[in-house]
C-alpha positions as CSV (number, residue, x, y, z in Angstrom):
1,X,0.0,0.0,0.0
2,X,1.1,3.6,-0.6
3,X,-0.3,7.1,-0.3
4,X,-1.8,8.5,-3.4
5,X,-2.4,12.4,-3.8
6,X,-5.3,13.9,-5.6
7,X,-3.5,16.5,-7.5
8,X,-6.9,18.5,-7.9
9,X,-7.6,18.6,-4.2
10,X,-4.0,19.2,-3.0
11,X,-3.2,22.7,-1.8
12,X,0.5,22.2,-1.3
13,X,0.5,23.1,2.3
14,X,3.0,20.7,3.3
15,X,1.3,19.1,6.4
16,X,1.7,15.7,4.9
17,X,5.5,16.0,4.4
18,X,5.8,17.1,7.9
19,X,3.8,14.1,9.3
20,X,5.6,11.4,7.3
21,X,7.8,9.2,9.2
22,X,9.2,7.9,6.1
23,X,10.3,11.2,4.6
24,X,8.4,9.9,1.4
25,X,6.7,13.1,0.4
26,X,8.0,16.2,-1.3
27,X,5.8,19.3,-2.0
28,X,6.4,21.8,-4.7
29,X,2.9,23.1,-5.9
30,X,1.4,19.8,-4.9
31,X,2.5,16.7,-2.8
32,X,4.3,14.0,-4.5
33,X,4.7,10.5,-2.6
34,X,7.7,8.3,-3.2
35,X,6.1,4.9,-3.4
36,X,9.3,3.1,-2.7
37,X,9.7,4.8,0.6
38,X,5.9,5.0,1.6
39,X,5.2,2.6,4.5
40,X,1.2,3.1,4.0
41,X,0.9,4.1,7.6
42,X,-1.6,6.9,6.6
43,X,-0.1,9.7,8.8
44,X,-0.2,11.8,5.9
45,X,-3.9,11.3,5.0
46,X,-4.7,12.0,8.6
47,X,-2.6,15.3,8.6
48,X,-4.1,16.6,5.3
49,X,-6.7,19.3,5.8
50,X,-7.9,19.1,2.1
51,X,-8.6,15.3,2.5
52,X,-6.3,15.0,-0.7
53,X,-4.5,12.1,0.2
54,X,-5.7,8.3,0.6
55,X,-3.8,5.1,1.2
56,X,-4.4,2.4,-1.4
């Protein structure tokens, strides 16, 4: 499992990157998840104020 970002819903705030214990998320205009680093824990989805991240 890995986190997936809805790029249309992402506001680029960086809350997800700050919450990721695996350092798997970078943010430029929108969040991007490195699936190889992602543990699928869901911390980013819980932290996202826009509800733009799901774990699949």
